[in-house]
C-alpha positions as CSV (number, residue, x, y, z in Angstrom):
1,M,28.9,25.0,37.6
2,K,29.4,21.7,35.8
3,S,30.0,18.2,37.0
4,E,32.1,17.4,33.9
5,S,35.9,17.2,34.2
6,E,36.4,20.6,32.5
7,W,38.7,22.1,35.1
8,G,42.0,22.4,33.2
9,S,44.9,24.6,34.3
10,R,44.5,28.4,34.2
11,P,46.4,31.5,35.3
12,S,45.4,32.9,38.7
13,K,43.5,36.1,38.6
14,L,45.2,37.7,41.6
15,A,43.3,41.0,41.3
16,R,40.1,39.1,41.9
17,G,41.2,36.2,44.0
18,T,42.8,38.2,46.8
19,I,39.8,40.5,47.3
20,K,38.4,40.0,50.8
21,C,34.8,38.7,51.0
22,S,33.9,41.7,53.1
23,I,34.7,44.0,50.2
24,I,32.6,41.9,47.9
25,L,29.6,42.0,50.3
26,A,30.0,45.7,50.7
27,G,29.9,46.2,47.0
28,M,26.7,44.2,46.8
29,T,24.8,46.1,49.5
30,A,23.6,48.5,46.8
31,A,22.7,45.7,44.4
32,T,19.2,44.9,45.6
33,N,16.3,44.4,43.3
34,A,14.4,47.5,42.2
35,Q,10.9,48.1,43.4
36,A,8.9,50.4,41.1
37,A,7.2,49.2,37.9
38,C,8.0,51.0,34.7
39,E,7.4,50.9,30.9
40,R,8.8,48.1,28.8
41,G,9.8,50.5,26.0
42,M,11.9,52.5,28.3
43,L,13.7,49.4,29.6
44,R,14.3,48.3,26.0
45,Q,15.9,51.6,25.1
46,L,18.2,51.5,28.2
47,A,19.3,48.0,27.3
48,A,20.0,49.2,23.8
49,T,22.0,52.2,25.2
50,Y,24.1,49.8,27.3
51,V,24.9,47.7,24.2
52,E,25.8,50.8,22.3
53,A,28.1,52.0,25.1
54,Q,29.9,48.6,25.1
55,S,30.2,48.6,21.3
56,T,31.6,52.1,21.2
57,G,33.6,52.2,24.4
58,Q,31.6,55.2,25.7
59,P,30.3,54.5,29.2
60,A,29.2,58.1,29.6
61,I,26.2,57.5,27.4
62,V,24.6,55.2,30.1
63,P,22.3,57.5,32.1
64,L,23.5,56.7,35.6
65,A,21.5,58.2,38.6
66,A,23.3,60.2,41.2
67,E,25.0,57.9,43.7
68,S,24.4,54.9,41.5
69,Y,26.3,51.6,42.0
70,Y,28.4,50.2,39.2
71,G,30.2,46.9,39.6
72,E,32.0,44.1,37.8
73,N,32.3,40.6,39.2
74,N,30.8,41.6,42.5
75,L,33.2,44.5,43.1
76,P,32.5,48.2,42.9
77,V,34.3,49.7,39.9
78,D,34.6,53.2,38.4
79,I,32.5,53.0,35.3
80,A,35.0,55.2,33.5
81,A,37.7,52.6,34.2
82,G,35.7,49.4,33.6
83,I,34.9,47.1,30.7
84,L,32.7,49.7,29.1
85,T,35.7,51.7,28.1
86,Q,36.6,49.0,25.6
87,A,34.9,49.2,22.2
88,L,34.0,45.6,21.7
89,P,32.5,44.1,18.5
90,V,29.1,42.8,19.6
91,D,28.5,39.5,17.8
92,F,25.3,38.7,19.7
93,T,23.1,40.2,22.4
94,R,19.8,39.2,24.1
95,S,17.9,41.3,26.6
96,F,15.0,40.7,29.1
97,Y,12.8,43.4,30.6
98,D,11.3,43.2,34.1
99,T,8.6,45.9,34.2
100,E,7.5,45.0,37.7
101,Q,10.9,45.5,39.3
102,C,12.0,48.0,36.6
103,A,15.2,46.1,35.7
104,T,16.9,44.7,32.6
105,F,19.2,41.8,31.8
106,T,21.5,41.5,28.8
107,E,23.7,38.7,27.5
108,L,26.5,40.1,25.3
109,V,29.0,38.0,23.3
110,S,32.1,39.4,21.8
111,A,33.7,36.4,20.2
112,T,35.5,38.1,17.3
113,N,37.3,40.6,19.5
114,A,41.1,39.9,19.8
115,H,40.3,39.4,23.5
116,P,37.0,37.6,23.5
117,Y,34.4,38.1,26.2
118,V,31.0,36.8,27.3
119,I,29.3,39.4,29.6
120,H,26.0,39.3,31.5
121,T,24.7,42.6,32.8
122,R,21.7,43.6,34.9
123,M,20.5,47.1,35.5
124,E,18.0,48.5,38.0
125,V,16.2,51.7,37.0
126,S,14.3,54.5,38.6
127,D,12.8,57.5,36.8
128,G,14.6,56.5,33.6
129,E,18.0,56.4,35.2
130,V,20.2,53.5,36.1
131,T,20.6,53.1,39.9
132,V,22.4,49.8,39.9
133,M,24.5,48.3,37.0
134,E,26.5,45.1,37.5
135,S,28.2,42.7,35.2
136,V,29.7,39.3,35.3
137,V,32.5,39.7,32.9
138,T,34.1,36.4,31.7
139,D,37.1,35.8,29.5
140,E,40.0,33.3,29.0
141,G,40.7,31.5,32.3
142,D,37.1,31.8,33.6
143,W,34.8,28.8,34.1
144,V,35.0,26.6,30.9
145,F,35.2,29.8,28.9
146,G,34.8,29.7,25.1
147,A,33.2,32.7,23.4
148,D,33.0,31.0,19.9
149,A,31.2,28.0,21.2
150,H,28.9,30.0,23.4
151,L,28.0,32.3,20.5
152,A,27.3,29.3,18.2
153,Q,24.7,27.9,20.6
154,T,23.1,30.9,22.1
155,Q,22.2,32.6,18.8
156,V,20.2,29.6,17.6
157,E,18.1,29.1,20.7
158,N,14.5,30.2,20.8
159,W,13.9,32.7,23.6
160,G,11.1,34.4,21.7
161,E,7.9,35.8,23.1
162,I,5.4,33.3,24.5
163,P,1.7,33.8,23.7
164,A,-0.1,35.6,26.5
165,G,-2.4,32.7,27.4
166,Q,0.5,30.3,27.7
167,R,2.8,32.4,29.9
168,D,4.0,31.3,33.3
169,T,3.6,33.5,36.3
170,R,6.6,35.3,37.7
171,E,6.4,33.1,40.8
172,S,6.4,29.9,38.7
173,I,9.4,31.1,36.6
174,Q,11.4,32.0,39.6
175,A,10.5,28.8,41.4
176,A,11.8,26.6,38.5
177,A,15.1,28.5,38.5
178,D,15.5,28.6,42.3
179,A,14.9,24.8,42.4
180,Y,17.9,24.3,40.2
181,L,20.2,26.3,42.4
182,D,18.7,24.9,45.6
183,N,19.5,21.4,44.3
184,W,23.2,22.2,44.4
185,G,23.0,22.2,48.2
186,N,20.6,19.3,48.5
187,P,20.6,16.9,45.5
188,E,17.4,15.2,46.9
189,L,15.4,18.3,46.0
190,P,13.3,18.0,42.8
191,V,14.0,20.3,39.8
192,P,11.4,20.9,37.1
193,H,13.4,20.2,34.0
194,G,11.4,19.9,30.8
195,T,12.1,17.6,27.8
196,P,14.0,18.8,26.0
197,C,16.2,20.8,28.4
198,A,19.8,21.8,27.8
199,R,22.5,23.8,29.7
200,L,25.1,26.1,28.1
201,E,28.0,26.8,30.5
202,G,30.8,28.7,28.9
203,R,31.8,26.6,25.9
204,I,30.0,23.5,27.1
205,Y,26.6,22.6,25.7
206,T,24.9,19.6,27.2
207,G,22.2,19.4,24.4
208,S,24.7,18.0,22.0
209,R,24.5,14.7,23.8
210,D,20.7,14.3,23.2
211,P,19.1,17.2,21.3
212,E,15.5,16.1,22.2
213,G,16.3,14.8,25.7
214,Q,16.7,16.3,29.2
215,T,20.3,17.0,29.8
216,C,20.0,19.7,32.5
217,T,20.3,17.5,35.5
218,M,23.5,18.2,37.3
219,G,24.0,15.2,39.6
220,A,25.6,15.4,43.0
221,F,28.7,17.5,43.6
222,P,31.7,16.2,45.6
223,Q,30.4,18.5,48.4
224,P,27.3,20.6,48.5
225,I,27.2,24.2,47.1
226,E,25.2,27.0,48.6
227,T,24.3,30.2,46.7
228,G,23.7,33.6,48.2
229,S,22.8,37.2,47.4
230,R,20.4,36.1,44.6
231,R,19.3,39.1,42.4
232,Y,16.5,38.5,39.9
233,V,15.3,39.9,36.6
234,I,12.1,38.2,35.5
235,D,10.4,38.7,32.1
236,E,7.2,36.7,31.8
237,T,6.7,37.6,28.1
238,V,9.6,35.3,27.2
239,G,9.5,33.0,30.2
240,A,13.0,34.2,31.3
241,V,14.7,34.8,34.6
242,S,18.2,35.9,35.3
243,I,19.8,35.2,38.7
244,F,23.0,36.9,39.7
245,H,24.5,35.3,42.8
246,N,27.7,34.0,44.4
247,F,28.2,30.6,45.8
248,S,30.4,28.7,48.2
249,W,31.3,25.1,49.0
250,I,29.6,24.0,52.2
251,D,32.3,22.8,54.4
252,A,31.8,19.0,54.8
253,G,35.3,18.1,55.8
254,L,36.4,17.8,52.2
255,G,38.5,20.9,51.8
256,P,38.5,24.7,52.4
257,Y,35.6,27.0,51.8
258,H,35.3,28.2,48.3
259,P,35.1,32.1,48.3
260,G,32.0,33.7,46.9
261,T,32.2,33.5,43.1
262,P,30.4,36.0,40.7
263,T,27.9,34.0,38.7
264,S,25.0,34.6,36.4
265,Q,22.4,31.8,35.8
266,T,19.8,32.5,33.1
267,F,16.7,30.3,32.5
268,R,14.1,29.9,29.8
269,V,11.0,28.4,31.5
270,E,8.1,26.9,29.5
271,G,5.0,25.5,31.2
272,G,6.8,25.7,34.6
273,M,9.7,23.6,33.3
274,N,13.3,24.7,32.5
275,R,14.0,24.6,28.8
276,Y,17.4,26.4,28.6
277,I,19.9,27.2,31.3
278,H,22.9,29.5,30.7
279,E,25.8,30.0,33.1
280,V,28.7,32.5,33.1
281,T,31.1,32.4,36.1
282,A,34.1,34.5,36.7
283,C,36.7,32.5,38.7
284,T,38.1,34.2,41.7
285,T,40.6,31.3,42.4
286,P,42.4,29.0,40.0
287,K,39.9,26.4,38.6
288,C,37.1,28.1,40.5
289,G,38.3,26.4,43.7
290,R,38.1,22.8,42.3
């Protein structure tokens, strides 16, 4: 989340905000990282099938395994009643493929829909079928939401393939991203941001301040934030890692705990340094607890 004063008033999403944390955690027990390696081409096809399902409103074309988990914003949902039943115009999409864990990540922007969305989706796969599919679905009222502005920036960024000899290891890519999240709880921890480095959170793009500078540093929060239940998709070929997680304010006598909030952070890492950071966050309380 941002340190800028972008909180603004918003309608309360009671359907999400009143859900008990125990239900959220129960829904996430199935959402653990996949284990078996698989072919990149198969993952690419599954991601394309997901995009087709969203653009046509046909969730049944996604090949779900028996007893699979499907969830939206950290809650288990019947796929036949979720966001995939809406045929959304897809204005932009970008996917990553984790062949080691057999998992995919897709960013999907539907800015021209009458009801705009920005959606981040990760899938875990076994034997060509989806065993876990979860999405962070954001729309009006969520954290600094603005699909038009998000679309304008994400589609011009370079997330292209990195030459084989210049690629970071999976461990290095994950470490750069984890350092960013760990810093939220302890601002003394170093974060390897490159120059340039820019963040895109909802409609807010920090790179507009200094296109060639490092604008990814967050600064200290009013009180520390801890993140939990981190689920990763790592694609070394493009230096990318997606982390699905939820976070809470650490109680420092400055107010009530902030309930776990569905969030997706996506990083482009070049030479061990963060280059781009995207965040989408679905608020479970007004103003995401701020």
